[in-house]
Structure formats: structure tokens, C-alpha cells
C-alpha positions in Angstrom: 0.0 0.0 0.0 2.8 2.4 0.9 4.6 1.7 -2.4 1.3 2.5 -4.2 1.1 5.8 -2.4 4.6 6.7 -3.4 4.0 5.7 -7.0 0.9 7.9 -7.0 2.8 10.8 -5.6 5.6 10.5 -8.2 3.1 10.2 -11.0 1.3 13.3 -9.8 4.5 15.2 -9.5 5.5 14.1 -13.0 2.4 15.4 -14.6 3.5 18.4 -16.7 7.2 17.7 -16.6 7.6 17.6 -20.4 10.5 19.8 -21.1 9.5 21.0 -24.6 6.5 21.0 -26.7 6.6 19.6 -30.2 6.7 23.1 -31.7 10.2 23.4 -30.3 11.5 20.0 -31.4 15.1 20.3 -32.5 18.2 18.3 -32.0 19.3 20.0 -28.8 15.9 20.2 -27.2 15.4 16.5 -28.0 18.7 15.8 -26.3 17.7 17.7 -23.2 14.2 16.0 -23.2 15.9 12.6 -23.5 18.0 13.3 -20.5 15.0 14.5 -18.5 13.2 11.3 -19.4 16.1 9.2 -18.2 16.4 11.1 -14.9 12.7 10.8 -14.3 12.9 7.0 -15.1 15.8 6.7 -12.6 13.6 8.3 -9.9 10.7 6.0 -10.7 13.0 3.0 -10.6 14.4 4.2 -7.2 10.9 4.4 -5.9 9.9 1.0 -7.4 12.8 -0.9 -5.8 12.7 1.0 -2.5 16.0 2.9 -2.9 14.1 6.3 -2.5 11.7 7.4 0.1 8.6 9.4 -0.6 10.4 12.6 0.6 13.5 11.9 -1.5 11.4 11.2 -4.6 9.4 14.4 -4.1 12.5 16.5 -3.7 14.2 15.0 -6.8 11.0 15.6 -8.9 11.0 19.2 -7.8 14.5 19.5 -9.1 13.3 18.1 -12.5 10.5 20.6 -12.5 13.0 23.5 -12.0 14.9 22.3 -15.0 11.7 22.2 -17.0 10.8 25.7 -15.9 14.2 27.0 -16.9 13.9 25.3 -20.3 10.4 26.6 -20.9 11.7 30.1 -20.2 14.7 29.6 -22.5 12.4 28.4 -25.3 9.9 31.3 -24.9 11.3 32.9 -28.0 11.2 29.6 -30.0 15.0 29.4 -29.9 17.6 27.7 -27.7 20.9 29.5 -27.6 24.2 27.7 -26.8 24.3 29.6 -23.5 20.8 28.5 -22.6 21.5 24.9 -23.6 24.6 24.8 -21.4 22.8 26.3 -18.5 20.1 23.7 -18.7 22.7 20.9 -19.2 24.5 22.2 -16.1 21.3 21.9 -14.1 20.7 18.4 -15.4 24.2 17.4 -14.4 23.6 18.7 -10.8 20.2 17.0 -10.6 21.6 13.8 -12.1 24.3 13.7 -9.4 21.7 14.3 -6.7 19.6 11.4 -8.1 22.6 9.0 -8.1 23.7 10.1 -4.6 20.2 9.4 -3.2 19.8 6.1 -5.0 23.3 4.9 -4.1 23.2 5.8 -0.4 23.8 2.6 1.5 22.2 3.8 4.7 19.1 1.8 5.6 16.0 3.9 5.1 14.1 4.7 8.4 11.0 2.6 9.0 8.1 4.8 10.1 6.9 4.1 13.5 9.8 1.8 14.6 12.5 3.3 16.8 15.8 1.4 16.8 
């Protein structure tokens, strides 16, 4: 049941996380979107196999949303400059590292309601 609640939360947070709309489809925007999709998939996988808690997943998804907002702003003129691309790519690198760090932490996740 708890896993279902986390999955529901992640799916709710993911709604509207598409980086670009088809009107802006270009090689660079497709590259950025592909990376976004991979990062979201990693978060979902982390939730599915129990490597991420509800709180961790929510925080990571918020980071993905920030990237999307930055990209939407950059694409507001229907163009993506080299500078804008690198800014978004830098944000993706930062968030990608955060995802890996949270998934790879070897500390046992706290169990709610049980004190060691």
C-alpha cells in the first residue's frame, strides 16, 4: 500500500514535466528532453525498488520541475541559444548527481513508527 502511495505521488508530480513541446522540437531540445526522461525514469526506478523514500522522490522531482521551468523560459522565444543549452545541461548534471547520490546511499531507510 505504501509503495502504491509513493508511486501515485511520483506520477502526480511528474504530470506536466515535459521539457519542450513539439513546436520546439530540435536536435538540442530532443537531447535535453531525452536526458530529462532518463532522470525521471531513474527516480521512478528508485521508488519501485525501495531505494528512494517518498520525501526523497518528491525533492528530486521538484529538481526536475525546476529544469523544465528553466527550459520553458529559454524556449519562450522559440530558440535555444548555446548559452541557454549549457545552463540547462549544467542543471541536469547537478540533478543527475543528486539522483545518483540518493539512490546509491547505502544507509538503511528509516522505517516509520519503529524506533531502533
